[in-house]
N, C-alpha and C positions, 0 to 999 in steps of 0.2 A: 149882300155878300160882303161877309167882312173881308178887310185886306187877304186875309191868309186864307180865305175859305173857296177852294175849289168845285168844280164839277168831279175832275178826274185830277189824281197825282201820279204820277210813271215815275219809277224807281228807274233812274240808269238814263244815259243819253247815248246808248249803240243804235244799233241796227236798228232790233225791235221797240224799242224804245221813240226814238223819232219818230217812226215808220207809225205807232200807234197814236202819240200827240198830234200831230198832225191830220188824221183820218179820224179821230174822234171828234178834233175841232174842225171839220169840214160838217160835223154834224151839228155843231151851235156849240160844243161843249167847251167851255173854260176850262182849262190844261194847266200842270205846272208840273215840270222835270225835272226832278232832282236825279243830277251826277254829283258821286264822290270824288271825283278826277278834276285837276284845276283845267281842264279841256273836254268836249265833247268828242265823241267818236274816236276816240284815240286807235283802238282794235280795225275801225271800218279804214282809218290813215295806214297801216301797216299790212293790211291784208293783200295777198298776193301779190308779192312783193313791192307793194306801192300801187300798184295797180288796177286790184281789187276785182276779183272774179266773180261779180256780182247774183250771176245766176247760171245757168246751165239750158241749154238746148234741148234736153232730153230729161224732163223730171217724175220720176218713178217713185212710187211709195218704197219700193225696195231699193232704193237711194237712201235708206231711212234707219239707224239704227234703235229700237226702243223697244222695251220689254211689251209694250203692248202696239204692237206694228199699225191695226187699222185706224190709232187715233189720228195718225198724220192726213189721211184721203181728204178729210171733212175742208179741211184749210186749205189744202193745196187745190183742191177742185175751185174752190169760189175765190182765188185768186192767185193765178196762176204765172208760171215764169212769163206768158206774153202780155200776161196786165203789167208787171216789172220792167219791161223791153220797153212796152209802150209807154211808159212813163219816163223811160232815161229817154228814149227818142225824144220826148215832148221838150224834155228841157234841152235840144241839141247835143249832145253826150256822146261822144264817136266811140264805138268800140270795134274790138276784132271778136273774131270765134279763134280759140284755139284749141287742142287735141281734145277730143272727149265731148265734145259740143260745148267746152269752158268760153262763157264771155266773161272777157276783160276789156276794161277803161284801156283808149289809149293814151291819153293824157293824165292819167293819175285820179287815183281813188280821192282825192279831196275831191273831185266833181260829182262824187256819188252824197259825200257827205256837206257839201255846198247844196245838192238839189232838194236834199232832206230837210236842210236848214229853212232855205225858201221856202217849201211848200208848208212850216209852221208859220213861218213870217207871214205869208200871203193872209192866212186863215185871221190874222191879229188877236188869235185867242188863247196863244202857246207861250208861256214863259218858260224861260230856260234858267235854273241858278245851280251854277258849279262848286265844287269845293264843300259839298252839302253832304255831308256822309249820315246816311239815318240810324237815329241810335233805337229807335221804338216805333211802334205799328201798333195802336190801342182803336177795339171798336168802342164808340162812345154813342151811348143813346139819343137819339135823336138827331145826331150830327152825320153820323158815319164812320169815318175812322180820324183818328187824331194821329199824325205824323210828327214826332218831334228828332229834329233835326242840330247837328249841330252847328248851323246857322238861325235856326228859329224851329218853330212851331206851324203846321198847316194842318188845315181839314178837308176831306174830301169825301164828296157819296163813293168813290169806285177808286181802288187803289189797282194799279199794273205792276206787278213785280217782272222788270227786264232789266234783270240785274248780272245777267249772265251765269259765267260757271268759275269755274277756279282757275282755268287755263292764262298764263301768262298776268299773273299778278301786279308786274311792273306798268301795265296797260289798265288796271284798274279792277280786275278780275278780281270777285273775293266771292265769300260764301254767305253774305246775309240773305241774299233769297229764300237760300235753303233752311236759313234760322227761321224766317218769317213764315214759310209753307209750316216747318215744325211746329211752331208757335201756335197754328190755326189747326192744327191734328193730322196735319197729313203725312204720308209715310215718302222717305225719301229712299229712291234706290243707293246703293254704295255708288261715290262719283271714282274717277278714274281718269288719265290724262288720254287724251282720244289724237289721231293725227299726230300724231310722236314719232321721233327719233328712237332706233334702237341703240342701246349702249352692250357694249361686250367688257367681259374682264377674264376668260378667259385665252388660249393662244390665239383666236380669231381675232381678236385685238389687233393683235401685234401688223395681222396682214392687213386689216381694214386702215390701220394708221399709214401702212407701206402704200397703198392704192389709194388715200386721200384726195381727193378730188376727181378722181376717175367716178363716169358713170357708163352705162350699161341700159342695155333693153335688156327685161328679165320677170320673171313668173316668180312673185315670193306667194306658197301657199301652205295652207295647214288644214283641220279634217274641217273647219268652219267657211273656209274662204279661201280665194284665191285672183291675184292683180297682175294683170301684166304691165307694166309701166319702167318708166326710168327708175334706176335705182342705184344711190350715189353712196359712194365710202367715203367715209370721216374721219376725223383724227378719233371719236370715240367708239364711231361703230357705223351704222346703216341708214340711211336716211333715202330721201327723192320719194315719190307720189307714192311707188310700188311698196314700201316702208312705212308710210304714214299710214297707210291702208290700210294696210293687213294690221298693223298695233291695235285698230279697234275690234281687232277679232284676236287681241291677242293676252292670255293671264300669264302674271310671273311665273316661271318653272315652266315654260312650255318650248319646246322646239320646233322650227318650221323649217319649209323647204325653197332653194333657191335655185329655178332651171335658169341658165346662163344663155342657155341658146332656145325661145321657147318657139320661134317659126324656124326649127329644122329638127327631122329626125337624124340625130345627131352618129346613132349605130349606123345608118344605113349609108350615112355622107360618107364615114372611115372606111367600111367594106368597099362602097364604091374607088374610094381614092388607093384602098390599097391597091384594088386590082390598076388601077388605073397610073398611080404615080407611088409606085411600092419602096424609092428611094428616102420619099420625104417624111420629114419628122413630123410626130403629132403638132409640135407645137408650132412647126409653119404654116399645117393647115388651117389650126386653129384662129390662128392670126389674119385669118379674112374675116375672120366675125365678130372677132374682141380684140381692145386694144394689148398691146403685146406685156403689158405690166402683169395684166390681169390673166391672161393666160400662163404666165410664167408663174404667178403663185397658185395658180391651180395646178400646173403641172409639179409643182413640190408636195402640194397635198393629197395628189392624189395618184399620180401616175411618174414619181422621181426613179424610181428602178430599171423603168422602157425610158427615161428622159431623149440618151441619145442612140435608142434604136430608130432605124428604119420602119415606117409603118407595115412593109412588106415583112420583117422579122418579129412582128407582135401578134400572136393568138389573137383568134377572135373572141375569144373569152373575154382576153384583156381588153380588148376594144369594146367590149360590150360593159365591162365593168366601168371601165372609164366614162362614155355615154350616161350609162346610170347615174352615175358620181355628179358627173357636169350638170346632167338635169334635173339633179334629184337631190343636192349638195343641202347637209343639214345643219344646220345652224343652230342655237341654245344661247339667246340674249341672256344678261344679267339682270336687265331690265330697259327703263326706255328715258329721257331727259325729264320726262316729268312735269309737271304742269307750266317749269319754267317759258319752253319752247313749245309745250301743245298747242295746236288749234281751235281745240275743244275739247269739252269736258263732258267724260261718258255716263251716264244716270244722273240723278236729279230726282224731279217733282214728279211721285206717280202720277202717268196720265189719265187712269182709272180711277182717280178722285177730282178732275178736270172737265169739262164740258170739251169735248171736240168742236162744237160749234161756236161756242161763243168763248170758251177760255177761260169762263169762270169757274172758282172751286166751288165744288160739291159739299163743302164745307162752311165756308162761310161767305153769304151773300155780299158780292160787292167788291172781290177777292180776286182777281185775274195775274192768270201767268205766259208769260209769253216768251217767245225765244230758246236760249239755249238753256234759261233753266229749269227748262223742262226735260224731262227723258226720253230724249229724242233728242239723235243726232247723225248728223247727213256724211256721207261721204265728200271725199275730198273732187273740190270741181266745180263750185258756186251753190251746193246743196244746203248748207249752214245757211249762205245771207239767203237763198228762198224761205228756209224755214222761218226766220227773222219775219219775210214779208210778209207772208202768207198766216202767220199765229198772229201778230200784228194786227192785218187787218180783220181777222175773226173778232177778235177782243174789242177793238175800234169801233164796231158795228153796234155792240150793245152796251159798253160802258156808259 
């Protein structure tokens, strides 16, 4: 083998790239990882607020969005969340379970990155080069692939595209993976920002600005899905887990509903209070369940006309209207914060043109796609990392 010749060249030193590299090297493959940024694993390090939500206890195909929903099953079955948890335990990394089965490191995301790099080093067959921007990938007869980069030319039998998506460009997100896929005849589903906060430009923006920093448990829903988790008000609009989750199912121009009291039959509650505490104000009752500032904003939007009336003097019809609005408050975002803060990129390489068993292109032998570049996006909660681990494992056994 010449100095610049490898069995496998992996494009991208993120979660799926590093995982593919060390697992392929365990099979005796000589691997080169090329990373455009000046450091590896930048997105791993900032994930989960620096704590890295590395997987979830409850991983199901339903936790993933794809135009080809069955595609994920094979890889997720062959390398499960428990396999990755086993690796984490092997390295003595302490973790905790949070809401909805989310697993986070106790001592920071740097431990997950260190673990992947340690596994690469252990094989003595993985070389990693940073500040290496890919300029071209070409097929050369008798060699396989030739990869031209800003730091030199490399040759390999197999190329693994682990370049991620367009989200958070400051951490190295780019469209190079889609360009390579198109070059080899692949269809790319339109991409857009996913797991991203909503922005507003109407009068509701003033409400979110005033409430900035407040969080409530709420259900956000549209015709496609609904999520009951924390909702965070920001200067620009709405964030928090419930907003991020619903953003994956939202298209520009659509509205959605917010249920501010998802665990309560509000109309029933109000009627009961009307009978037992007729002299109380509506806002007083609702501040038992919601922050006062949130209640006052809802009051001005929904029942300003009876704000100073005791509940005993408000008709059941009006109470029913209040309950309906508080539990089905319609909002229409002007957009989202876009790729700048998006945690994932929706869309990507059409998975019907990729083997679900090997992650190999059906159009070009020796070309593989793993992780976020594919048209597979997980829900919030560690699912995108699990897809990175599982798809990487699938490819690593065949490159």
